Every structure is written in structure tokens, then in C-alpha cells.
N, CA, C and O atoms as a DFTB+ gen file, in Angstrom:
720 C
 N C O
     1  1      24.372     -79.160     -38.915
     2  2      24.179     -78.543     -37.652
     3  2      22.719     -78.123     -37.551
     4  3      22.142     -77.452     -38.407
     5  1      22.211     -78.549     -36.501
     6  2      20.806     -78.310     -36.315
     7  2      20.613     -77.259     -35.216
     8  3      21.132     -77.410     -34.110
     9  1      19.887     -76.228     -35.515
    10  2      19.623     -75.158     -34.542
    11  2      18.234     -75.384     -33.999
    12  3      17.255     -75.626     -34.705
    13  1      18.233     -75.288     -32.745
    14  2      16.950     -75.471     -32.092
    15  2      16.099     -74.225     -32.329
    16  3      16.534     -73.127     -31.984
    17  1      14.898     -74.356     -32.906
    18  2      14.095     -73.189     -33.296
    19  2      13.660     -72.319     -32.108
    20  3      13.543     -71.108     -32.294
    21  1      13.425     -72.820     -30.968
    22  2      12.955     -72.024     -29.836
    23  2      14.078     -71.141     -29.326
    24  3      13.843     -69.965     -29.046
    25  1      15.300     -71.667     -29.194
    26  2      16.423     -70.872     -28.691
    27  2      16.776     -69.775     -29.689
    28  3      17.087     -68.660     -29.269
    29  1      16.743     -70.041     -30.970
    30  2      17.049     -69.043     -31.976
    31  2      16.058     -67.883     -31.886
    32  3      16.450     -66.717     -31.921
    33  1      14.831     -68.199     -31.776
    34  2      13.783     -67.175     -31.695
    35  2      13.906     -66.385     -30.390
    36  3      13.681     -65.175     -30.355
    37  1      14.265     -67.089     -29.330
    38  2      14.400     -66.420     -28.038
    39  2      15.514     -65.388     -28.094
    40  3      15.335     -64.269     -27.613
    41  1      16.659     -65.736     -28.671
    42  2      17.775     -64.813     -28.779
    43  2      17.412     -63.660     -29.699
    44  3      17.723     -62.509     -29.392
    45  1      16.778     -63.935     -30.790
    46  2      16.401     -62.902     -31.725
    47  2      15.414     -61.923     -31.097
    48  3      15.551     -60.709     -31.253
    49  1      14.448     -62.437     -30.410
    50  2      13.448     -61.564     -29.758
    51  2      14.122     -60.738     -28.679
    52  3      13.868     -59.538     -28.572
    53  1      14.970     -61.355     -27.883
    54  2      15.664     -60.637     -26.828
    55  2      16.539     -59.540     -27.413
    56  3      16.498     -58.401     -26.949
    57  1      17.318     -59.868     -28.414
    58  2      18.227     -58.910     -29.017
    59  2      17.436     -57.778     -29.657
    60  3      17.787     -56.614     -29.465
    61  1      16.434     -58.060     -30.374
    62  2      15.599     -57.063     -31.014
    63  2      14.889     -56.226     -29.964
    64  3      14.796     -55.006     -30.095
    65  1      14.399     -56.865     -28.945
    66  2      13.685     -56.179     -27.882
    67  2      14.597     -55.197     -27.165
    68  3      14.183     -54.068     -26.904
    69  1      15.831     -55.589     -26.836
    70  2      16.763     -54.699     -26.132
    71  2      17.182     -53.539     -27.028
    72  3      17.251     -52.402     -26.562
    73  1      17.462     -53.799     -28.300
    74  2      17.835     -52.719     -29.217
    75  2      16.669     -51.752     -29.399
    76  3      16.857     -50.537     -29.339
    77  1      15.501     -52.267     -29.614
    78  2      14.324     -51.428     -29.812
    79  2      14.001     -50.669     -28.533
    80  3      13.601     -49.506     -28.577
    81  1      14.175     -51.324     -27.409
    82  2      13.868     -50.696     -26.137
    83  2      14.803     -49.515     -25.891
    84  3      14.340     -48.462     -25.453
    85  1      16.041     -49.646     -26.144
    86  2      16.971     -48.553     -25.870
    87  2      16.733     -47.373     -26.814
    88  3      16.854     -46.230     -26.373
    89  1      16.409     -47.587     -28.057
    90  2      16.125     -46.498     -28.995
    91  2      14.829     -45.804     -28.610
    92  3      14.770     -44.575     -28.583
    93  1      13.799     -46.570     -28.315
    94  2      12.522     -45.958     -27.940
    95  2      12.625     -45.284     -26.570
    96  3      11.981     -44.265     -26.321
    97  1      13.424     -45.852     -25.706
    98  2      13.618     -45.246     -24.385
    99  2      14.320     -43.895     -24.539
   100  3      13.956     -42.923     -23.877
   101  1      15.320     -43.838     -25.408
   102  2      16.018     -42.567     -25.647
   103  2      15.067     -41.535     -26.235
   104  3      15.086     -40.368     -25.843
   105  1      14.243     -41.966     -27.168
   106  2      13.273     -41.044     -27.759
   107  2      12.277     -40.553     -26.711
   108  3      11.925     -39.374     -26.681
   109  1      11.837     -41.449     -25.871
   110  2      10.879     -41.082     -24.823
   111  2      11.518     -40.114     -23.824
   112  3      10.881     -39.147     -23.407
   113  1      12.763     -40.366     -23.441
   114  2      13.461     -39.472     -22.511
   115  2      13.641     -38.092     -23.139
   116  3      13.464     -37.080     -22.461
   117  1      13.992     -38.038     -24.427
   118  2      14.133     -36.758     -25.113
   119  2      12.789     -36.027     -25.153
   120  3      12.736     -34.818     -24.925
   121  1      11.720     -36.742     -25.436
   122  2      10.391     -36.132     -25.490
   123  2      10.005     -35.569     -24.123
   124  3       9.488     -34.455     -24.036
   125  1      10.252     -36.325     -23.063
   126  2       9.936     -35.860     -21.709
   127  2      10.777     -34.631     -21.375
   128  3      10.262     -33.649     -20.839
   129  1      12.065     -34.684     -21.689
   130  2      12.969     -33.562     -21.409
   131  2      12.521     -32.304     -22.157
   132  3      12.454     -31.224     -21.570
   133  1      12.218     -32.441     -23.432
   134  2      11.780     -31.297     -24.238
   135  2      10.442     -30.767     -23.719
   136  3      10.239     -29.553     -23.673
   137  1       9.544     -31.643     -23.335
   138  2       8.245     -31.213     -22.805
   139  2       8.414     -30.415     -21.511
   140  3       7.781     -29.374     -21.332
   141  1       9.262     -30.901     -20.619
   142  2       9.520     -30.191     -19.360
   143  2      10.185     -28.854     -19.648
   144  3       9.820     -27.843     -19.046
   145  1      11.151     -28.830     -20.556
   146  2      11.848     -27.593     -20.910
   147  2      10.875     -26.574     -21.500
   148  3      10.926     -25.398     -21.142
   149  1      10.001     -27.002     -22.384
   150  2       9.010     -26.103     -22.986
   151  2       8.060     -25.571     -21.909
   152  3       7.732     -24.384     -21.907
   153  1       7.620     -26.433     -21.002
   154  2       6.725     -26.001     -19.925
   155  2       7.415     -24.975     -19.029
   156  3       6.794     -23.989     -18.633
   157  1       8.695     -25.196     -18.703
   158  2       9.443     -24.240     -17.882
   159  2       9.623     -22.906     -18.591
   160  3       9.519     -21.854     -17.960
   161  1       9.888     -22.933     -19.885
   162  2      10.042     -21.690     -20.652
   163  2       8.710     -20.928     -20.665
   164  3       8.691     -19.714     -20.461
   165  1       7.619     -21.622     -20.899
   166  2       6.297     -20.975     -20.912
   167  2       5.993     -20.367     -19.542
   168  3       5.538     -19.225     -19.468
   169  1       6.236     -21.107     -18.459
   170  2       5.995     -20.565     -17.119
   171  2       6.906     -19.367     -16.842
   172  3       6.470     -18.391     -16.230
   173  1       8.153     -19.429     -17.279
   174  2       9.080     -18.313     -17.090
   175  2       8.617     -17.063     -17.825
   176  3       8.655     -15.964     -17.273
   177  1       8.180     -17.231     -19.068
   178  2       7.687     -16.100     -19.856
   179  2       6.451     -15.501     -19.182
   180  3       6.345     -14.280     -19.073
   181  1       5.530     -16.326     -18.737
   182  2       4.330     -15.830     -18.048
   183  2       4.696     -15.111     -16.755
   184  3       4.120     -14.067     -16.448
   185  1       5.634     -15.646     -16.000
   186  2       6.059     -15.020     -14.749
   187  2       6.694     -13.654     -15.009
   188  3       6.397     -12.686     -14.307
   189  1       7.559     -13.574     -16.007
   190  2       8.189     -12.290     -16.356
   191  2       7.121     -11.295     -16.813
   192  3       7.156     -10.128     -16.423
   193  1       6.185     -11.743     -17.624
   194  2       5.115     -10.853     -18.111
   195  2       4.279     -10.345     -16.952
   196  3       4.005      -9.148     -16.870
   197  1       3.872     -11.224     -16.060
   198  2       3.050     -10.814     -14.925
   199  2       3.815      -9.910     -13.969
   200  3       3.239      -8.977     -13.408
   201  1       5.094     -10.169     -13.778
   202  2       5.891      -9.395     -12.829
   203  2       6.251      -8.019     -13.361
   204  3       6.140      -7.032     -12.634
   205  1       6.674      -7.935     -14.597
   206  2       7.222      -6.684     -15.104
   207  2       6.302      -5.909     -16.033
   208  3       6.473      -4.698     -16.175
   209  1       5.355      -6.544     -16.657
   210  2       4.567      -5.861     -17.674
   211  2       3.092      -5.705     -17.325
   212  3       2.344      -5.105     -18.097
   213  1       2.659      -6.224     -16.195
   214  2       1.289      -6.040     -15.771
   215  2       1.259      -4.919     -14.740
   216  3       1.895      -5.040     -13.693
   217  1       0.543      -3.836     -15.005
   218  2       0.534      -2.724     -14.051
   219  2      -0.162      -3.128     -12.751
   220  3      -1.139      -3.877     -12.746
   221  1       0.374      -2.606     -11.658
   222  2      -0.210      -2.882     -10.356
   223  2      -1.412      -1.959     -10.172
   224  3      -1.299      -0.742     -10.317
   225  1      -2.538      -2.539      -9.858
   226  2      -3.729      -1.733      -9.630
   227  2      -3.708      -1.237      -8.191
   228  3      -3.660      -2.024      -7.245
   229  1      -3.744       0.080      -8.047
   230  2      -3.760       0.656      -6.706
   231  2      -5.127       1.252      -6.438
   232  3      -5.777       1.799      -7.328
   233  1      -5.535       1.134      -5.217
   234  2      -6.822       1.681      -4.827
   235  2      -6.641       3.157      -4.511
   236  3      -5.697       3.518      -3.808
   237  1      -7.516       4.016      -5.009
   238  2      -7.398       5.439      -4.724
   239  2      -7.508       5.711      -3.224
   240  3      -8.284       5.062      -2.523
   241  1      -6.719       6.680      -2.736
   242  2      -6.795       7.039      -1.329
   243  2      -6.284       8.447      -1.101
   244  3      -5.605       9.030      -1.946
   245  1      -6.626       8.976       0.058
   246  2      -6.124      10.262       0.538
   247  2      -5.480      10.006       1.887
   248  3      -5.878       9.093       2.611
   249  1      -4.478      10.818       2.226
   250  2      -3.808      10.655       3.512
   251  2      -3.597      12.028       4.141
   252  3      -3.432      13.030       3.446
   253  1      -3.608      12.048       5.472
   254  2      -3.332      13.273       6.214
   255  2      -2.311      12.949       7.294
   256  3      -2.323      11.855       7.859
   257  1      -1.431      13.897       7.578
   258  2      -0.399      13.687       8.591
   259  2       0.019      15.034       9.162
   260  3      -0.311      16.083       8.610
   261  1       0.746      14.995      10.271
   262  2       1.315      16.223      10.821
   263  2       2.780      15.996      11.167
   264  3       3.211      14.875      11.436
   265  1       3.541      17.108      11.152
   266  2       4.970      17.090      11.447
   267  2       5.279      18.253      12.383
   268  3       4.478      19.177      12.526
   269  1       6.440      18.200      13.014
   270  2       6.824      19.307      13.890
   271  2       7.238      20.523      13.055
   272  3       7.162      20.488      11.827
   273  1       7.672      21.589      13.716
   274  2       8.007      22.838      13.016
   275  2       9.180      22.688      12.052
   276  3       9.378      23.540      11.186
   277  1       9.954      21.622      12.190
   278  2      11.080      21.363      11.292
   279  2      10.748      20.288      10.248
   280  3      11.640      19.744       9.597
   281  1       9.465      19.997      10.103
   282  2       8.957      18.983       9.159
   283  2       9.514      17.594       9.463
   284  3       9.892      16.849       8.558
   285  1       9.555      17.262      10.747
   286  2       9.982      15.941      11.189
   287  2       8.986      15.454      12.238
   288  3       8.052      16.168      12.606
   289  1       9.198      14.240      12.707
   290  2       8.339      13.710      13.775
   291  2       9.088      13.601      15.098
   292  3       8.564      13.053      16.067
   293  1      10.307      14.119      15.141
   294  2      11.148      13.922      16.325
   295  2      10.861      14.883      17.463
   296  3      11.111      14.544      18.620
   297  1      10.340      16.083      17.175
   298  2      10.139      17.080      18.229
   299  2       8.681      17.480      18.397
   300  3       8.388      18.653      18.629
   301  1       7.790      16.554      18.286
   302  2       6.373      16.860      18.487
   303  2       6.121      17.111      19.974
   304  3       6.593      16.345      20.814
   305  1       5.391      18.164      20.308
   306  2       5.160      18.465      21.725
   307  2       4.246      17.439      22.381
   308  3       3.259      17.000      21.791
   309  1       4.588      17.067      23.602
   310  2       3.746      16.154      24.392
   311  2       3.219      16.868      25.622
   312  3       2.143      16.550      26.129
   313  1       3.999      17.851      26.102
   314  2       3.574      18.660      27.250
   315  2       3.894      20.122      26.966
   316  3       4.860      20.440      26.272
   317  1       3.063      21.002      27.517
   318  2       3.295      22.445      27.405
   319  2       2.993      23.089      28.756
   320  3       2.293      22.519      29.593
   321  1       3.534      24.279      28.947
   322  2       3.228      25.076      30.124
   323  2       2.427      26.277      29.634
   324  3       2.903      27.057      28.809
   325  1       1.193      26.419      30.154
   326  2       0.330      27.507      29.698
   327  2       1.036      28.844      29.881
   328  3       1.616      29.115      30.933
   329  1       0.979      29.670      28.853
   330  2       1.592      30.978      28.894
   331  2       3.082      30.963      28.590
   332  3       3.659      32.016      28.319
   333  1       3.709      29.817      28.627
   334  2       5.152      29.735      28.381
   335  2       5.426      29.212      26.970
   336  3       5.934      29.949      26.124
   337  1       5.095      27.955      26.715
   338  2       5.304      27.357      25.392
   339  2       4.024      26.714      24.863
   340  3       4.067      25.717      24.142
   341  1       2.886      27.301      25.234
   342  2       1.601      26.695      24.874
   343  2       1.141      27.069      23.463
   344  3       0.093      26.600      23.018
   345  1       1.901      27.901      22.753
   346  2       1.638      28.182      21.347
   347  2       2.835      27.660      20.554
   348  3       3.984      27.991      20.848
   349  1       2.552      26.857      19.569
   350  2       3.612      26.235      18.768
   351  2       3.098      26.017      17.357
   352  3       1.900      26.140      17.097
   353  1       4.005      25.694      16.447
   354  2       3.650      25.467      15.040
   355  2       3.788      23.998      14.679
   356  3       4.681      23.297      15.154
   357  1       2.889      23.562      13.838
   358  2       2.952      22.220      13.245
   359  2       2.774      22.356      11.740
   360  3       2.186      23.323      11.258
   361  1       3.281      21.388      11.015
   362  2       3.013      21.271       9.589
   363  2       1.960      20.191       9.416
   364  3       2.048      19.124      10.024
   365  1       0.972      20.467       8.592
   366  2      -0.051      19.476       8.270
   367  2       0.098      19.154       6.790
   368  3       0.250      20.054       5.964
   369  1       0.054      17.876       6.461
   370  2       0.204      17.455       5.074
   371  2      -0.960      16.605       4.609
   372  3      -1.557      15.857       5.385
   373  1      -1.272      16.733       3.333
   374  2      -2.322      15.937       2.695
   375  2      -1.747      15.366       1.408
   376  3      -1.131      16.085       0.621
   377  1      -1.948      14.090       1.202
   378  2      -1.541      13.435      -0.050
   379  2      -2.792      12.969      -0.775
   380  3      -3.684      12.366      -0.178
   381  1      -2.845      13.257      -2.072
   382  2      -3.996      12.867      -2.886
   383  2      -3.580      11.795      -3.880
   384  3      -2.707      12.019      -4.718
   385  1      -4.204      10.639      -3.784
   386  2      -4.003       9.559      -4.752
   387  2      -5.361       9.162      -5.318
   388  3      -5.691       7.982      -5.435
   389  1      -6.127      10.176      -5.659
   390  2      -7.432      10.075      -6.320
   391  2      -7.346      10.925      -7.580
   392  3      -6.263      11.345      -7.988
   393  1      -8.477      11.168      -8.180
   394  2      -8.527      12.150      -9.250
   395  2      -8.354      13.532      -8.616
   396  3      -8.110      13.646      -7.415
   397  1      -8.477      14.547      -9.412
   398  2      -8.396      15.926      -8.913
   399  2      -9.462      16.112      -7.830
   400  3     -10.638      15.820      -8.047
   401  1      -9.033      16.602      -6.657
   402  2      -9.957      16.727      -5.513
   403  2      -9.757      18.074      -4.838
   404  3      -8.652      18.615      -4.805
   405  1     -10.845      18.599      -4.302
   406  2     -10.779      19.792      -3.468
   407  2     -10.856      19.329      -2.014
   408  3     -11.800      18.646      -1.619
   409  1      -9.846      19.711      -1.223
   410  2      -9.755      19.254       0.162
   411  2      -9.892      20.411       1.141
   412  3      -9.597      21.566       0.836
   413  1     -10.351      20.045       2.324
   414  2     -10.396      20.969       3.451
   415  2      -9.853      20.224       4.666
   416  3     -10.266      19.101       4.956
   417  1      -8.923      20.862       5.372
   418  2      -8.431      20.309       6.622
   419  2      -9.044      21.131       7.742
   420  3      -8.876      22.349       7.800
   421  1      -9.753      20.456       8.626
   422  2     -10.370      21.114       9.777
   423  2      -9.522      20.828      11.011
   424  3      -9.246      19.676      11.344
   425  1      -9.118      21.905      11.678
   426  2      -8.285      21.794      12.877
   427  2      -9.129      22.168      14.084
   428  3      -9.810      23.194      14.080
   429  1      -9.083      21.345      15.106
   430  2      -9.852      21.615      16.324
   431  2      -9.104      21.083      17.532
   432  3      -8.229      20.227      17.401
   433  1      -9.446      21.587      18.704
   434  2      -8.844      21.136      19.954
   435  2      -9.978      20.754      20.891
   436  3     -10.941      21.502      21.059
   437  1      -9.853      19.569      21.505
   438  2     -10.832      19.186      22.526
   439  2     -10.102      18.716      23.772
   440  3      -8.875      18.784      23.845
   441  1     -10.868      18.234      24.764
   442  2     -10.266      17.847      26.048
   443  2      -9.656      16.446      26.045
   444  3      -9.166      15.990      27.078
   445  1      -9.678      15.772      24.931
   446  2      -9.034      14.473      24.834
   447  2      -9.840      13.328      25.406
   448  3      -9.366      12.192      25.431
   449  1     -11.045      13.604      25.864
   450  2     -11.890      12.535      26.409
   451  2     -12.890      12.085      25.353
   452  3     -13.359      12.889      24.547
   453  1     -13.201      10.838      25.361
   454  2     -14.210      10.316      24.438
   455  2     -13.677      10.139      23.029
   456  3     -12.480      10.267      22.771
   457  1     -14.602       9.840      22.123
   458  2     -14.214       9.614      20.733
   459  2     -13.993      10.949      20.032
   460  3     -14.470      11.986      20.492
   461  1     -13.285      10.917      18.947
   462  2     -13.012      12.122      18.168
   463  2     -14.268      12.496      17.395
   464  3     -14.823      11.679      16.661
   465  1     -14.710      13.740      17.568
   466  2     -15.881      14.243      16.858
   467  2     -15.412      15.144      15.727
   468  3     -15.135      16.323      15.945
   469  1     -15.323      14.598      14.525
   470  2     -14.847      15.389      13.386
   471  2     -15.943      16.306      12.851
   472  3     -15.686      17.109      11.954
   473  1     -17.166      16.199      13.386
   474  2     -18.265      17.066      12.965
   475  2     -18.443      18.261      13.891
   476  3     -19.476      18.929      13.860
   477  1     -17.445      18.524      14.707
   478  2     -17.501      19.653      15.622
   479  2     -17.761      20.939      14.843
   480  3     -17.259      21.117      13.733
   481  1     -18.541      21.821      15.429
   482  2     -18.851      23.096      14.771
   483  2     -17.751      24.130      15.000
   484  3     -17.722      25.149      14.310
   485  1     -16.856      23.897      15.940
   486  2     -15.771      24.839      16.224
   487  2     -14.475      24.308      15.634
   488  3     -13.867      23.375      16.158
   489  1     -14.071      24.916      14.544
   490  2     -12.827      24.497      13.909
   491  2     -12.286      25.625      13.037
   492  3     -13.000      26.556      12.664
   493  1     -11.010      25.505      12.732
   494  2     -10.375      26.362      11.730
   495  2     -10.186      25.495      10.502
   496  3      -9.984      24.286      10.614
   497  1     -10.251      26.108       9.330
   498  2     -10.090      25.279       8.131
   499  2      -9.121      25.899       7.148
   500  3      -8.941      27.116       7.096
   501  1      -8.511      25.037       6.379
   502  2      -7.635      25.398       5.263
   503  2      -8.083      24.560       4.081
   504  3      -8.401      23.380       4.232
   505  1      -8.110      25.177       2.895
   506  2      -8.607      24.475       1.711
   507  2      -7.634      24.584       0.553
   508  3      -6.895      25.560       0.432
   509  1      -7.646      23.568      -0.294
   510  2      -6.856      23.587      -1.530
   511  2      -7.423      22.556      -2.506
   512  3      -8.257      21.725      -2.147
   513  1      -6.951      22.634      -3.741
   514  2      -7.285      21.645      -4.775
   515  2      -5.996      20.904      -5.109
   516  3      -4.960      21.525      -5.350
   517  1      -6.060      19.587      -5.123
   518  2      -4.889      18.757      -5.441
   519  2      -5.176      17.867      -6.634
   520  3      -6.247      17.271      -6.751
   521  1      -4.190      17.792      -7.516
   522  2      -4.254      16.840      -8.626
   523  2      -3.883      15.453      -8.098
   524  3      -3.375      15.327      -6.984
   525  1      -4.135      14.420      -8.893
   526  2      -3.755      13.062      -8.519
   527  2      -2.244      13.012      -8.305
   528  3      -1.483      13.446      -9.170
   529  1      -1.808      12.492      -7.173
   530  2      -0.391      12.416      -6.842
   531  2       0.126      13.671      -6.150
   532  3       1.303      13.744      -5.798
   533  1      -0.746      14.658      -5.952
   534  2      -0.322      15.915      -5.355
   535  2      -0.164      15.831      -3.842
   536  3      -0.814      15.027      -3.174
   537  1       0.724      16.689      -3.315
   538  2       0.953      16.785      -1.874
   539  2       0.810      18.251      -1.484
   540  3       1.325      19.141      -2.161
   541  1       0.117      18.483      -0.404
   542  2      -0.096      19.837       0.113
   543  2       0.356      19.851       1.561
   544  3      -0.124      19.062       2.374
   545  1       1.273      20.742       1.883
   546  2       1.731      20.912       3.255
   547  2       1.590      22.384       3.623
   548  3       1.950      23.265       2.842
   549  1       1.069      22.642       4.809
   550  2       0.925      24.011       5.282
   551  2       1.225      24.048       6.772
   552  3       1.056      23.061       7.488
   553  1       1.673      25.206       7.214
   554  2       2.019      25.380       8.623
   555  2       0.835      26.001       9.353
   556  3       0.141      26.866       8.820
   557  1       0.622      25.546      10.569
   558  2      -0.490      26.046      11.373
   559  2       0.004      26.296      12.797
   560  3       0.778      25.510      13.344
   561  1      -0.449      27.388      13.381
   562  2      -0.116      27.708      14.770
   563  2      -1.201      27.153      15.677
   564  3      -2.392      27.338      15.428
   565  1      -0.778      26.474      16.725
   566  2      -1.684      25.869      17.697
   567  2      -1.490      26.582      19.031
   568  3      -0.360      26.798      19.469
   569  1      -2.590      26.941      19.669
   570  2      -2.537      27.557      21.005
   571  2      -3.363      26.712      21.964
   572  3      -4.575      26.568      21.807
   573  1      -2.684      26.161      22.953
   574  2      -3.356      25.385      24.002
   575  2      -3.731      26.373      25.115
   576  3      -2.882      27.111      25.614
   577  1      -5.008      26.375      25.491
   578  2      -5.500      27.352      26.461
   579  2      -6.114      26.707      27.702
   580  3      -6.565      27.411      28.606
   581  1      -6.135      25.398      27.750
   582  2      -6.830      24.690      28.828
   583  2      -5.856      23.790      29.575
   584  3      -5.069      23.069      28.962
   585  1      -5.915      23.837      30.900
   586  2      -5.092      22.949      31.730
   587  2      -5.507      21.499      31.529
   588  3      -6.655      21.219      31.184
   589  1      -4.587      20.595      31.740
   590  2      -4.896      19.173      31.670
   591  2      -4.692      18.606      30.279
   592  3      -3.886      19.098      29.490
   593  1      -5.439      17.568      30.009
   594  2      -5.311      16.851      28.731
   595  2      -5.974      17.633      27.603
   596  3      -7.095      18.119      27.749
   597  1      -5.277      17.748      26.485
   598  2      -5.790      18.385      25.271
   599  2      -5.508      17.466      24.096
   600  3      -4.546      16.698      24.100
   601  1      -6.355      17.561      23.109
   602  2      -6.162      16.759      21.901
   603  2      -6.340      17.685      20.696
   604  3      -7.394      18.296      20.518
   605  1      -5.298      17.778      19.876
   606  2      -5.350      18.550      18.629
   607  2      -5.738      17.581      17.526
   608  3      -5.089      16.552      17.338
   609  1      -6.788      17.907      16.803
   610  2      -7.331      16.996      15.779
   611  2      -7.272      17.681      14.424
   612  3      -7.648      18.844      14.282
   613  1      -6.795      16.942      13.434
   614  2      -6.817      17.405      12.050
   615  2      -7.667      16.410      11.268
   616  3      -7.330      15.230      11.170
   617  1      -8.759      16.893      10.719
   618  2      -9.708      16.047      10.003
   619  2      -9.716      16.431       8.525
   620  3      -9.728      17.615       8.189
   621  1      -9.710      15.438       7.651
   622  2      -9.655      15.676       6.204
   623  2     -11.044      15.530       5.585
   624  3     -11.713      14.512       5.757
   625  1     -11.459      16.566       4.864
   626  2     -12.745      16.602       4.177
   627  2     -12.509      16.835       2.691
   628  3     -11.467      17.363       2.302
   629  1     -13.474      16.443       1.858
   630  2     -13.391      16.726       0.427
   631  2     -14.719      17.316      -0.032
   632  3     -15.768      17.089       0.572
   633  1     -14.641      18.079      -1.118
   634  2     -15.870      18.667      -1.637
   635  2     -16.560      17.650      -2.526
   636  3     -16.037      17.250      -3.566
   637  1     -17.751      17.236      -2.095
   638  2     -18.538      16.248      -2.816
   639  2     -19.468      16.989      -3.769
   640  3     -20.429      17.625      -3.335
   641  1     -19.184      16.907      -5.063
   642  2     -19.974      17.649      -6.054
   643  2     -21.381      17.091      -6.204
   644  3     -22.283      17.805      -6.640
   645  1     -21.578      15.842      -5.855
   646  2     -22.910      15.240      -5.952
   647  2     -23.887      15.911      -4.992
   648  3     -25.030      16.193      -5.350
   649  1     -23.424      16.162      -3.774
   650  2     -24.301      16.800      -2.780
   651  2     -24.001      18.296      -2.637
   652  3     -24.657      18.995      -1.865
   653  1     -22.998      18.783      -3.394
   654  2     -22.600      20.182      -3.382
   655  2     -22.287      20.670      -1.967
   656  3     -22.716      21.746      -1.553
   657  1     -21.526      19.848      -1.238
   658  2     -21.159      20.192       0.130
   659  2     -19.910      19.393       0.514
   660  3     -19.501      18.470      -0.190
   661  1     -19.323      19.771       1.639
   662  2     -18.150      19.069       2.145
   663  2     -18.562      17.741       2.770
   664  3     -19.597      17.645       3.430
   665  1     -17.738      16.719       2.554
   666  2     -17.992      15.391       3.125
   667  2     -16.710      14.905       3.809
   668  3     -15.605      15.143       3.321
   669  1     -16.872      14.238       4.917
   670  2     -15.752      13.716       5.697
   671  2     -15.147      12.510       4.973
   672  3     -15.869      11.597       4.573
   673  1     -13.827      12.510       4.808
   674  2     -13.156      11.357       4.178
   675  2     -13.034      10.206       5.166
   676  3     -12.801       9.064       4.768
   677  1     -13.192      10.505       6.465
   678  2     -12.973       9.494       7.496
   679  2     -11.517       9.443       7.937
   680  3     -11.166       8.658       8.818
   681  1     -10.662      10.273       7.333
   682  2      -9.243      10.319       7.686
   683  2      -9.005      11.472       8.651
   684  3      -9.374      12.613       8.372
   685  1      -8.391      11.172       9.776
   686  2      -8.031      12.205      10.740
   687  2      -6.844      11.721      11.552
   688  3      -6.590      10.522      11.671
   689  1      -6.124      12.686      12.107
   690  2      -5.001      12.386      13.000
   691  2      -5.149      13.281      14.217
   692  3      -5.761      14.346      14.150
   693  1      -4.579      12.836      15.333
   694  2      -4.641      13.682      16.525
   695  2      -3.333      13.616      17.290
   696  3      -2.568      12.657      17.193
   697  1      -3.110      14.669      18.051
   698  2      -1.912      14.818      18.863
   699  2      -2.373      15.140      20.282
   700  3      -3.037      16.152      20.510
   701  1      -2.020      14.278      21.233
   702  2      -2.384      14.505      22.631
   703  2      -1.305      15.337      23.325
   704  3      -0.113      15.054      23.205
   705  1      -1.741      16.362      24.050
   706  2      -0.818      17.270      24.718
   707  2      -1.333      17.540      26.134
   708  3      -2.504      17.867      26.325
   709  1      -0.461      17.401      27.104
   710  2      -0.770      17.692      28.507
   711  2      -0.316      19.113      28.812
   712  3       0.843      19.461      28.588
   713  1      -1.233      19.937      29.324
   714  2      -0.897      21.327      29.671
   715  2      -0.884      21.506      31.190
   716  3      -1.786      21.052      31.894
   717  1       0.149      22.170      31.668
   718  2       0.221      22.440      33.115
   719  2       0.372      23.928      33.334
   720  3       0.452      24.379      34.477
């Protein structure tokens, strides 16, 4: 029996090629799978580390606000009648998210026209020292004495030790009130 040498070699190469191909293909698929799995685990670990173990950097700030006599925002006066209910109480609050700071709240009333002048020479002031994270709330009596539009302004200042004087934080709030 004579075997044709080309056909024998063709079958052998094909058979060897298919067997070798399937083993190497399986190895390659396993390598790709393991590589993807390792990459996903590394990304997951980095994501968890960044999300839960990296502290959030917050920018230091101060805040000022006002509340009605019951420490809410629901009953803030919008209109008053002179001599009747033109004197009322508000709560003013300051939050400190800086280092230890000395604060002054300047309270003033103007006619509500034009821009707010926090450098007005006519004001009442309250002062305190707050630690980082501290909150200061105090009650203040307001008396509206002028007919028409009035604006109650609360301006926040801090003691600047570099210049040894009070400096405006740039934070202020105002409440517009119509008096009749």
C-alpha cells in the first residue's frame, strides 16, 4: 500500500494545527480573561480608595444668615406699620469654617435704594470669637422708623491681625421691609 506523501503531510499538518490552535487559543483566552479581571480589580481598589479613604478638601469660608424670632425663615417681616409693629426681633447667625476667628456683625438700616454700603459709619455691632466649625447666633431688635422702603443689612467682618483692624469678609445679607 502506497501512501501519497502530500496527502499524509496535509492531514498531519491540519490535525496538528487544529490541536495546537485550540490549546493555544484556550491559553490566550485565559490570559486575556485574567488580564481583564486583574485590571478590573485594580480599578475597583483605586476607586474604593479614592472614594472612601481620600479626605475631601474643603475651602475655608464664613457664612452669615438671619432668621425670624422663632429661628425659622417662615415669618420674616415684609411689611410693617410705623408705631404698630415696626419693632421686631431677628436672629442673626454666623458660621465659621476657618481657623479661630474674631467676628463682628454690623447691623444697619438704609432706604433700600442703590447698592449695599457695608462701610457705612452708622451701625450697631456685635462681636465674638469662633473656633473652626463654630456657630454663633444672637437675637437683635430692629426698629423701622422711616416710611417707604427700608433695607436691614447684616454685614460680616473679621479682625485682621496683619493690619490690626477690622476687615470686611464680603459676606452680607439684607431684608427688605416696606413701612406704611
